[in-house]
Gaussian input, Z-matrix of N, CA and C with variables (Angstrom, degrees):
# hf/3-21g

backbone

0 1
 N
 C     1     B1
 C     2     B2     1     A1
 N     3     B3     2     A2     1     D1
 C     4     B4     3     A3     2     D2
 C     5     B5     4     A4     3     D3
 N     6     B6     5     A5     4     D4
 C     7     B7     6     A6     5     D5
 C     8     B8     7     A7     6     D6
 N     9     B9     8     A8     7     D7
 C    10    B10     9     A9     8     D8
 C    11    B11    10    A10     9     D9
 N    12    B12    11    A11    10    D10
 C    13    B13    12    A12    11    D11
 C    14    B14    13    A13    12    D12
 N    15    B15    14    A14    13    D13
 C    16    B16    15    A15    14    D14
 C    17    B17    16    A16    15    D15
 N    18    B18    17    A17    16    D16
 C    19    B19    18    A18    17    D17
 C    20    B20    19    A19    18    D18
 N    21    B21    20    A20    19    D19
 C    22    B22    21    A21    20    D20
 C    23    B23    22    A22    21    D21
 N    24    B24    23    A23    22    D22
 C    25    B25    24    A24    23    D23
 C    26    B26    25    A25    24    D24
 N    27    B27    26    A26    25    D25
 C    28    B28    27    A27    26    D26
 C    29    B29    28    A28    27    D27
 N    30    B30    29    A29    28    D28
 C    31    B31    30    A30    29    D29
 C    32    B32    31    A31    30    D30
 N    33    B33    32    A32    31    D31
 C    34    B34    33    A33    32    D32
 C    35    B35    34    A34    33    D33
 N    36    B36    35    A35    34    D34
 C    37    B37    36    A36    35    D35
 C    38    B38    37    A37    36    D36
 N    39    B39    38    A38    37    D37
 C    40    B40    39    A39    38    D38
 C    41    B41    40    A40    39    D39
 N    42    B42    41    A41    40    D40
 C    43    B43    42    A42    41    D41
 C    44    B44    43    A43    42    D42
 N    45    B45    44    A44    43    D43
 C    46    B46    45    A45    44    D44
 C    47    B47    46    A46    45    D45
 N    48    B48    47    A47    46    D46
 C    49    B49    48    A48    47    D47
 C    50    B50    49    A49    48    D48
 N    51    B51    50    A50    49    D49
 C    52    B52    51    A51    50    D50
 C    53    B53    52    A52    51    D51
 N    54    B54    53    A53    52    D52
 C    55    B55    54    A54    53    D53
 C    56    B56    55    A55    54    D54
 N    57    B57    56    A56    55    D55
 C    58    B58    57    A57    56    D56
 C    59    B59    58    A58    57    D57
 N    60    B60    59    A59    58    D58
 C    61    B61    60    A60    59    D59
 C    62    B62    61    A61    60    D60
 N    63    B63    62    A62    61    D61
 C    64    B64    63    A63    62    D62
 C    65    B65    64    A64    63    D63
 N    66    B66    65    A65    64    D64
 C    67    B67    66    A66    65    D65
 C    68    B68    67    A67    66    D66
 N    69    B69    68    A68    67    D67
 C    70    B70    69    A69    68    D68
 C    71    B71    70    A70    69    D69
 N    72    B72    71    A71    70    D70
 C    73    B73    72    A72    71    D71
 C    74    B74    73    A73    72    D72
 N    75    B75    74    A74    73    D73
 C    76    B76    75    A75    74    D74
 C    77    B77    76    A76    75    D75
 N    78    B78    77    A77    76    D76
 C    79    B79    78    A78    77    D77
 C    80    B80    79    A79    78    D78
 N    81    B81    80    A80    79    D79
 C    82    B82    81    A81    80    D80
 C    83    B83    82    A82    81    D81
 N    84    B84    83    A83    82    D82
 C    85    B85    84    A84    83    D83
 C    86    B86    85    A85    84    D84
 N    87    B87    86    A86    85    D85
 C    88    B88    87    A87    86    D86
 C    89    B89    88    A88    87    D87
 N    90    B90    89    A89    88    D88
 C    91    B91    90    A90    89    D89
 C    92    B92    91    A91    90    D90
 N    93    B93    92    A92    91    D91
 C    94    B94    93    A93    92    D92
 C    95    B95    94    A94    93    D93
 N    96    B96    95    A95    94    D94
 C    97    B97    96    A96    95    D95
 C    98    B98    97    A97    96    D96
 N    99    B99    98    A98    97    D97
 C   100   B100    99    A99    98    D98
 C   101   B101   100   A100    99    D99
 N   102   B102   101   A101   100   D100
 C   103   B103   102   A102   101   D101
 C   104   B104   103   A103   102   D102
 N   105   B105   104   A104   103   D103
 C   106   B106   105   A105   104   D104
 C   107   B107   106   A106   105   D105
 N   108   B108   107   A107   106   D106
 C   109   B109   108   A108   107   D107
 C   110   B110   109   A109   108   D108
 N   111   B111   110   A110   109   D109
 C   112   B112   111   A111   110   D110
 C   113   B113   112   A112   111   D111
 N   114   B114   113   A113   112   D112
 C   115   B115   114   A114   113   D113
 C   116   B116   115   A115   114   D114
 N   117   B117   116   A116   115   D115
 C   118   B118   117   A117   116   D116
 C   119   B119   118   A118   117   D117
 N   120   B120   119   A119   118   D118
 C   121   B121   120   A120   119   D119
 C   122   B122   121   A121   120   D120
 N   123   B123   122   A122   121   D121
 C   124   B124   123   A123   122   D122
 C   125   B125   124   A124   123   D123
 N   126   B126   125   A125   124   D124
 C   127   B127   126   A126   125   D125
 C   128   B128   127   A127   126   D126
 N   129   B129   128   A128   127   D127
 C   130   B130   129   A129   128   D128
 C   131   B131   130   A130   129   D129
 N   132   B132   131   A131   130   D130
 C   133   B133   132   A132   131   D131
 C   134   B134   133   A133   132   D132
 N   135   B135   134   A134   133   D133
 C   136   B136   135   A135   134   D134
 C   137   B137   136   A136   135   D135
 N   138   B138   137   A137   136   D136
 C   139   B139   138   A138   137   D137
 C   140   B140   139   A139   138   D138
 N   141   B141   140   A140   139   D139
 C   142   B142   141   A141   140   D140
 C   143   B143   142   A142   141   D141
 N   144   B144   143   A143   142   D142
 C   145   B145   144   A144   143   D143
 C   146   B146   145   A145   144   D144
 N   147   B147   146   A146   145   D145
 C   148   B148   147   A147   146   D146
 C   149   B149   148   A148   147   D147
 N   150   B150   149   A149   148   D148
 C   151   B151   150   A150   149   D149
 C   152   B152   151   A151   150   D150
 N   153   B153   152   A152   151   D151
 C   154   B154   153   A153   152   D152
 C   155   B155   154   A154   153   D153
 N   156   B156   155   A155   154   D154
 C   157   B157   156   A156   155   D155
 C   158   B158   157   A157   156   D156
 N   159   B159   158   A158   157   D157
 C   160   B160   159   A159   158   D158
 C   161   B161   160   A160   159   D159
 N   162   B162   161   A161   160   D160
 C   163   B163   162   A162   161   D161
 C   164   B164   163   A163   162   D162
 N   165   B165   164   A164   163   D163
 C   166   B166   165   A165   164   D164
 C   167   B167   166   A166   165   D165
 N   168   B168   167   A167   166   D166
 C   169   B169   168   A168   167   D167
 C   170   B170   169   A169   168   D168
 N   171   B171   170   A170   169   D169
 C   172   B172   171   A171   170   D170
 C   173   B173   172   A172   171   D171
 N   174   B174   173   A173   172   D172
 C   175   B175   174   A174   173   D173
 C   176   B176   175   A175   174   D174
 N   177   B177   176   A176   175   D175
 C   178   B178   177   A177   176   D176
 C   179   B179   178   A178   177   D177
 N   180   B180   179   A179   178   D178
 C   181   B181   180   A180   179   D179
 C   182   B182   181   A181   180   D180
 N   183   B183   182   A182   181   D181
 C   184   B184   183   A183   182   D182
 C   185   B185   184   A184   183   D183
 N   186   B186   185   A185   184   D184
 C   187   B187   186   A186   185   D185
 C   188   B188   187   A187   186   D186
 N   189   B189   188   A188   187   D187
 C   190   B190   189   A189   188   D188
 C   191   B191   190   A190   189   D189
 N   192   B192   191   A191   190   D190
 C   193   B193   192   A192   191   D191
 C   194   B194   193   A193   192   D192
 N   195   B195   194   A194   193   D193
 C   196   B196   195   A195   194   D194
 C   197   B197   196   A196   195   D195
 N   198   B198   197   A197   196   D196
 C   199   B199   198   A198   197   D197
 C   200   B200   199   A199   198   D198
 N   201   B201   200   A200   199   D199
 C   202   B202   201   A201   200   D200
 C   203   B203   202   A202   201   D201
 N   204   B204   203   A203   202   D202
 C   205   B205   204   A204   203   D203
 C   206   B206   205   A205   204   D204
 N   207   B207   206   A206   205   D205
 C   208   B208   207   A207   206   D206
 C   209   B209   208   A208   207   D207
 N   210   B210   209   A209   208   D208
 C   211   B211   210   A210   209   D209
 C   212   B212   211   A211   210   D210
 N   213   B213   212   A212   211   D211
 C   214   B214   213   A213   212   D212
 C   215   B215   214   A214   213   D213
 N   216   B216   215   A215   214   D214
 C   217   B217   216   A216   215   D215
 C   218   B218   217   A217   216   D216
 N   219   B219   218   A218   217   D217
 C   220   B220   219   A219   218   D218
 C   221   B221   220   A220   219   D219
 N   222   B222   221   A221   220   D220
 C   223   B223   222   A222   221   D221
 C   224   B224   223   A223   222   D222
 N   225   B225   224   A224   223   D223
 C   226   B226   225   A225   224   D224
 C   227   B227   226   A226   225   D225
 N   228   B228   227   A227   226   D226
 C   229   B229   228   A228   227   D227
 C   230   B230   229   A229   228   D228
 N   231   B231   230   A230   229   D229
 C   232   B232   231   A231   230   D230
 C   233   B233   232   A232   231   D231
 N   234   B234   233   A233   232   D232
 C   235   B235   234   A234   233   D233
 C   236   B236   235   A235   234   D234
 N   237   B237   236   A236   235   D235
 C   238   B238   237   A237   236   D236
 C   239   B239   238   A238   237   D237
 N   240   B240   239   A239   238   D238
 C   241   B241   240   A240   239   D239
 C   242   B242   241   A241   240   D240
 N   243   B243   242   A242   241   D241
 C   244   B244   243   A243   242   D242
 C   245   B245   244   A244   243   D243
 N   246   B246   245   A245   244   D244
 C   247   B247   246   A246   245   D245
 C   248   B248   247   A247   246   D246

   B1=1.4277
   B2=1.5187
   B3=1.3151
   B4=1.4747
   B5=1.5034
   B6=1.3280
   B7=1.4785
   B8=1.5519
   B9=1.3352
   B10=1.4783
   B11=1.5183
   B12=1.3245
   B13=1.4510
   B14=1.5416
   B15=1.3104
   B16=1.4850
   B17=1.5056
   B18=1.3508
   B19=1.4506
   B20=1.5267
   B21=1.3121
   B22=1.4811
   B23=1.5417
   B24=1.2878
   B25=1.4823
   B26=1.5208
   B27=1.3348
   B28=1.4720
   B29=1.4956
   B30=1.3339
   B31=1.4548
   B32=1.5325
   B33=1.3437
   B34=1.4519
   B35=1.5059
   B36=1.3424
   B37=1.4654
   B38=1.5420
   B39=1.3215
   B40=1.4760
   B41=1.5380
   B42=1.2882
   B43=1.4848
   B44=1.5674
   B45=1.3123
   B46=1.4710
   B47=1.5366
   B48=1.3039
   B49=1.4854
   B50=1.5246
   B51=1.3070
   B52=1.4949
   B53=1.5352
   B54=1.3164
   B55=1.4701
   B56=1.5159
   B57=1.3081
   B58=1.4459
   B59=1.5212
   B60=1.3243
   B61=1.4502
   B62=1.5205
   B63=1.3457
   B64=1.4572
   B65=1.5066
   B66=1.2831
   B67=1.4803
   B68=1.5282
   B69=1.3222
   B70=1.4812
   B71=1.4666
   B72=1.2924
   B73=1.4870
   B74=1.5280
   B75=1.3083
   B76=1.4625
   B77=1.5490
   B78=1.3293
   B79=1.4407
   B80=1.5273
   B81=1.3074
   B82=1.4750
   B83=1.5459
   B84=1.3101
   B85=1.4522
   B86=1.5473
   B87=1.2967
   B88=1.4949
   B89=1.5144
   B90=1.3149
   B91=1.4748
   B92=1.5350
   B93=1.3544
   B94=1.5021
   B95=1.5116
   B96=1.3302
   B97=1.4786
   B98=1.5594
   B99=1.3288
   B100=1.4932
   B101=1.4951
   B102=1.3073
   B103=1.5050
   B104=1.5147
   B105=1.3066
   B106=1.5007
   B107=1.5210
   B108=1.3132
   B109=1.4543
   B110=1.5441
   B111=1.3067
   B112=1.5000
   B113=1.5363
   B114=1.3400
   B115=1.4667
   B116=1.5188
   B117=1.3315
   B118=1.4490
   B119=1.5208
   B120=1.3403
   B121=1.4517
   B122=1.5134
   B123=1.3160
   B124=1.5065
   B125=1.5437
   B126=1.3519
   B127=1.4714
   B128=1.5345
   B129=1.3367
   B130=1.4757
   B131=1.5525
   B132=1.3203
   B133=1.4712
   B134=1.5307
   B135=1.3151
   B136=1.4619
   B137=1.5188
   B138=1.3360
   B139=1.4394
   B140=1.5038
   B141=1.3202
   B142=1.4438
   B143=1.5507
   B144=1.3015
   B145=1.4796
   B146=1.5399
   B147=1.3389
   B148=1.4153
   B149=1.5181
   B150=1.3223
   B151=1.4538
   B152=1.4967
   B153=1.3188
   B154=1.4454
   B155=1.5512
   B156=1.3040
   B157=1.4552
   B158=1.5185
   B159=1.3009
   B160=1.4837
   B161=1.5094
   B162=1.3315
   B163=1.5135
   B164=1.5099
   B165=1.3027
   B166=1.4537
   B167=1.5123
   B168=1.3589
   B169=1.4568
   B170=1.5070
   B171=1.3325
   B172=1.4465
   B173=1.5206
   B174=1.3255
   B175=1.4436
   B176=1.5406
   B177=1.2983
   B178=1.4653
   B179=1.5577
   B180=1.3090
   B181=1.4427
   B182=1.5339
   B183=1.3327
   B184=1.4729
   B185=1.5145
   B186=1.3264
   B187=1.4674
   B188=1.4939
   B189=1.3577
   B190=1.4623
   B191=1.5014
   B192=1.3782
   B193=1.4575
   B194=1.5598
   B195=1.3625
   B196=1.4734
   B197=1.5068
   B198=1.3676
   B199=1.4755
   B200=1.5348
   B201=1.3107
   B202=1.4802
   B203=1.5185
   B204=1.3405
   B205=1.4611
   B206=1.5144
   B207=1.3168
   B208=1.4399
   B209=1.5007
   B210=1.3069
   B211=1.4867
   B212=1.5160
   B213=1.3565
   B214=1.4578
   B215=1.5432
   B216=1.3293
   B217=1.4757
   B218=1.5032
   B219=1.2828
   B220=1.4531
   B221=1.5095
   B222=1.3160
   B223=1.4741
   B224=1.4973
   B225=1.3420
   B226=1.4430
   B227=1.5245
   B228=1.3234
   B229=1.4234
   B230=1.5229
   B231=1.3371
   B232=1.4610
   B233=1.5109
   B234=1.3219
   B235=1.4429
   B236=1.5589
   B237=1.2833
   B238=1.4753
   B239=1.5270
   B240=1.3224
   B241=1.4292
   B242=1.5211
   B243=1.3051
   B244=1.4513
   B245=1.4806
   B246=1.2414
   B247=1.4751
   B248=1.4716
   A1=107.41
   A2=117.85
   A3=120.49
   A4=110.23
   A5=114.46
   A6=122.28
   A7=112.33
   A8=115.19
   A9=118.17
   A10=111.15
   A11=115.29
   A12=119.97
   A13=110.97
   A14=115.74
   A15=119.88
   A16=110.62
   A17=115.96
   A18=120.73
   A19=113.95
   A20=115.00
   A21=120.74
   A22=108.93
   A23=116.94
   A24=119.48
   A25=111.02
   A26=116.93
   A27=120.50
   A28=109.48
   A29=119.28
   A30=122.76
   A31=110.63
   A32=117.98
   A33=122.38
   A34=110.49
   A35=115.79
   A36=119.91
   A37=110.54
   A38=117.26
   A39=119.76
   A40=110.02
   A41=118.34
   A42=118.65
   A43=111.51
   A44=115.09
   A45=117.75
   A46=112.60
   A47=116.11
   A48=120.31
   A49=111.60
   A50=116.70
   A51=120.45
   A52=109.80
   A53=117.79
   A54=119.02
   A55=110.58
   A56=118.66
   A57=121.74
   A58=113.76
   A59=116.31
   A60=121.04
   A61=113.62
   A62=115.41
   A63=121.17
   A64=110.61
   A65=116.81
   A66=124.57
   A67=107.01
   A68=113.68
   A69=119.63
   A70=111.92
   A71=113.85
   A72=120.54
   A73=106.58
   A74=112.47
   A75=119.15
   A76=109.02
   A77=115.91
   A78=120.15
   A79=112.01
   A80=118.10
   A81=120.29
   A82=113.53
   A83=116.33
   A84=122.65
   A85=110.25
   A86=117.10
   A87=119.64
   A88=111.92
   A89=117.63
   A90=121.29
   A91=107.91
   A92=116.77
   A93=119.52
   A94=109.26
   A95=116.37
   A96=122.07
   A97=108.87
   A98=116.27
   A99=121.68
   A100=111.33
   A101=114.68
   A102=119.47
   A103=111.97
   A104=116.15
   A105=119.67
   A106=109.58
   A107=117.45
   A108=122.43
   A109=109.42
   A110=116.10
   A111=119.64
   A112=110.83
   A113=116.50
   A114=121.34
   A115=112.44
   A116=118.16
   A117=121.71
   A118=112.83
   A119=118.51
   A120=121.54
   A121=114.65
   A122=115.50
   A123=119.90
   A124=105.22
   A125=116.04
   A126=118.48
   A127=112.96
   A128=114.82
   A129=119.58
   A130=112.33
   A131=115.70
   A132=119.94
   A133=111.22
   A134=117.52
   A135=121.28
   A136=112.38
   A137=117.12
   A138=121.77
   A139=109.02
   A140=118.41
   A141=123.21
   A142=111.03
   A143=114.82
   A144=120.00
   A145=110.66
   A146=118.26
   A147=122.64
   A148=112.01
   A149=117.10
   A150=122.68
   A151=112.96
   A152=116.08
   A153=120.28
   A154=110.87
   A155=117.49
   A156=122.04
   A157=110.55
   A158=119.77
   A159=120.72
   A160=111.64
   A161=116.17
   A162=119.06
   A163=110.81
   A164=117.91
   A165=122.51
   A166=110.88
   A167=116.84
   A168=120.08
   A169=112.22
   A170=116.51
   A171=119.63
   A172=111.25
   A173=117.87
   A174=122.15
   A175=110.29
   A176=118.59
   A177=121.75
   A178=109.43
   A179=119.41
   A180=121.94
   A181=111.99
   A182=116.92
   A183=118.18
   A184=111.41
   A185=120.18
   A186=121.62
   A187=113.36
   A188=117.59
   A189=122.10
   A190=110.29
   A191=117.87
   A192=119.24
   A193=114.02
   A194=116.18
   A195=117.87
   A196=113.46
   A197=115.33
   A198=120.18
   A199=109.53
   A200=115.83
   A201=119.36
   A202=108.96
   A203=116.61
   A204=118.68
   A205=111.30
   A206=116.23
   A207=121.02
   A208=111.59
   A209=117.32
   A210=120.40
   A211=111.15
   A212=116.36
   A213=121.47
   A214=110.25
   A215=114.83
   A216=118.71
   A217=111.04
   A218=117.42
   A219=122.44
   A220=112.80
   A221=117.48
   A222=121.10
   A223=111.66
   A224=117.19
   A225=121.11
   A226=112.02
   A227=118.73
   A228=124.24
   A229=113.12
   A230=117.99
   A231=119.90
   A232=109.66
   A233=115.11
   A234=119.93
   A235=111.77
   A236=117.89
   A237=121.25
   A238=110.32
   A239=116.73
   A240=120.86
   A241=113.26
   A242=117.69
   A243=121.83
   A244=112.34
   A245=122.68
   A246=133.55
   A247=115.93
   D1=133.32
   D2=-178.51
   D3=-85.71
   D4=165.88
   D5=-177.20
   D6=-59.08
   D7=-38.55
   D8=-179.88
   D9=-58.44
   D10=-46.36
   D11=-177.92
   D12=-67.13
   D13=-39.84
   D14=175.19
   D15=-56.21
   D16=-43.14
   D17=178.99
   D18=-63.44
   D19=-39.28
   D20=179.50
   D21=-66.94
   D22=-42.15
   D23=178.52
   D24=-67.19
   D25=-43.07
   D26=179.96
   D27=-62.12
   D28=-40.95
   D29=-178.17
   D30=-65.50
   D31=-45.12
   D32=178.02
   D33=-61.91
   D34=-43.00
   D35=-179.23
   D36=-64.61
   D37=-43.08
   D38=-179.72
   D39=-65.59
   D40=-42.20
   D41=179.17
   D42=-63.59
   D43=-39.69
   D44=175.86
   D45=-61.94
   D46=-46.21
   D47=178.90
   D48=-61.64
   D49=-42.72
   D50=-179.96
   D51=-65.90
   D52=-38.73
   D53=179.08
   D54=-69.31
   D55=-40.87
   D56=-178.73
   D57=-74.06
   D58=-41.86
   D59=-175.91
   D60=-89.01
   D61=-20.14
   D62=-178.33
   D63=81.64
   D64=166.47
   D65=177.37
   D66=-162.02
   D67=154.02
   D68=-179.39
   D69=-109.32
   D70=135.00
   D71=169.62
   D72=-111.08
   D73=102.70
   D74=-175.06
   D75=-136.39
   D76=-166.54
   D77=-179.41
   D78=-65.76
   D79=-12.00
   D80=178.99
   D81=-99.59
   D82=6.84
   D83=-177.24
   D84=-54.55
   D85=-51.87
   D86=-179.14
   D87=-61.14
   D88=-37.50
   D89=-178.59
   D90=-68.50
   D91=-40.88
   D92=177.13
   D93=-61.55
   D94=-44.78
   D95=179.30
   D96=-59.32
   D97=-42.86
   D98=179.18
   D99=-59.57
   D100=-44.57
   D101=178.68
   D102=-63.55
   D103=-40.19
   D104=177.16
   D105=-64.58
   D106=-42.07
   D107=179.07
   D108=-59.18
   D109=-48.00
   D110=-179.52
   D111=-60.45
   D112=-45.60
   D113=-176.98
   D114=-67.47
   D115=-34.35
   D116=-176.63
   D117=-93.59
   D118=-18.71
   D119=-173.26
   D120=76.39
   D121=11.28
   D122=177.69
   D123=-88.72
   D124=135.62
   D125=-179.39
   D126=-54.96
   D127=142.36
   D128=-177.05
   D129=-52.11
   D130=-46.23
   D131=-175.63
   D132=-59.77
   D133=-42.52
   D134=176.86
   D135=-67.50
   D136=-40.96
   D137=179.72
   D138=-63.84
   D139=-44.62
   D140=-179.93
   D141=-61.41
   D142=-46.47
   D143=179.05
   D144=-60.12
   D145=-42.58
   D146=176.49
   D147=-62.99
   D148=-45.79
   D149=-179.86
   D150=-60.64
   D151=-43.51
   D152=177.63
   D153=-66.17
   D154=-44.28
   D155=-179.05
   D156=-61.92
   D157=-48.50
   D158=-178.52
   D159=-68.82
   D160=-32.13
   D161=176.81
   D162=-66.19
   D163=-42.35
   D164=178.91
   D165=-63.60
   D166=-43.93
   D167=177.82
   D168=-61.04
   D169=-46.49
   D170=-178.75
   D171=-64.95
   D172=-42.38
   D173=179.71
   D174=-61.97
   D175=-42.19
   D176=-179.07
   D177=-69.27
   D178=-34.84
   D179=177.95
   D180=-69.18
   D181=-43.25
   D182=-174.32
   D183=-84.28
   D184=-13.00
   D185=-179.40
   D186=-115.01
   D187=25.66
   D188=178.85
   D189=-63.10
   D190=110.91
   D191=-177.14
   D192=-67.86
   D193=-14.37
   D194=179.31
   D195=-79.06
   D196=-17.51
   D197=-179.79
   D198=-84.92
   D199=131.94
   D200=173.68
   D201=-70.46
   D202=147.53
   D203=178.46
   D204=-69.35
   D205=147.88
   D206=176.34
   D207=-80.06
   D208=167.94
   D209=177.66
   D210=-59.29
   D211=-39.46
   D212=179.43
   D213=-60.86
   D214=-43.50
   D215=-179.58
   D216=-64.69
   D217=-40.51
   D218=-179.94
   D219=-70.73
   D220=-27.51
   D221=-176.58
   D222=-60.48
   D223=-29.14
   D224=-178.46
   D225=-72.46
   D226=-13.40
   D227=-178.15
   D228=-101.24
   D229=-4.80
   D230=-178.83
   D231=-60.64
   D232=132.87
   D233=-179.79
   D234=82.78
   D235=0.57
   D236=-179.25
   D237=-125.15
   D238=33.00
   D239=174.34
   D240=87.61
   D241=-2.03
   D242=177.01
   D243=-95.57
   D244=-166.26
   D245=175.15
   D246=8.71

């Protein structure tokens, strides 16, 4: 397996984990990115750019207004004026 394919698989895996496990974008986002940069040895600027890019992609995928909500998504609104 070549490095390009490894990168594609790693990217898909990371996006899936972040979608399933969730992640927070808050006032500590840059600090969290800095800690990841230190641990991985990847420059902060590149790590930040990657973090912003993947966050935007995930947000656009999970908040697509053209997609109808699933039953699981609607279940959270039962008794609160929804479903």
